[in-house]
C-alpha angles and dihedrals in degrees: 000000000000123000111256138146111315094018118138105227130191118191142161118228144180115204118202135176127235091279092054094253113148113244099175139348139182093201112124089021140061118315118245112258123200144159108252117232102025101088101255094138131035112293097239092054093044090052091048091053093054110114096011121128136210109290095030116132124190146149123236134186113213119197121225089253091057094038124045095330132248122308116261120207091206089067091066111082141166111233126191111258088235088070087074097065113171094023107108097182123040117183137176111270096031116130128217136181112245126194116227132172086262093052136264122342135179116242127189123216110238101170139012132193135161095283110018141045117205112214131187119210093187117108109259089244096045114129092021131116108231125213117204128189104197136189116187108221102180143351127195139159114269117245119246089252091052090050091049094047094042094230144077120267128207126015111020091006143068122314119210 
C-alpha cells in the first residue's frame, strides 16, 4: 500500500544537521507513527513520504521553509527577571511556557543576567536544513475514528 492522505504510517528515521551530526533518531527504539496529511510531521518530510511503501528506505533534504521555518529575530526578547516569579534558578537552556495573544508557546532561555532573561521563541531547528534517513516500516488505512480524531490510535498512537 502506498502512503497517501489518511494513511497511518510508521517509520524509523535519523535526523542529522548539515555537518552530519545526529540530532535525533528512532533507530533502536519505536518507529514514529503518524496520520498522513494532517500536519503531524514537518511538511517537507511528509511530502517526501507520499507514495512510498513499507520497506522503502530513502534520504531527504528538507529546507528550513519546509521544516521548522526560518528564524525570526522578533521572537527573541529580553524579559524582566521578575516575570519568572517562583523560579529560584534560571539557566541558559531552560524552557518555559509563555502566554501570547496567539496562545501558549515554548521559549528557551538563551541568556541571563541580574535584571533580564533573554528568551527565544523560535523552534530550536528553525532556520536549519534538515537531513533525514528514513525507512518505512508499515502503512495502513486509517480507521474512521482516527480520521475523525485527526490522530492515530493504538500502538504508536493516542490511547483513549
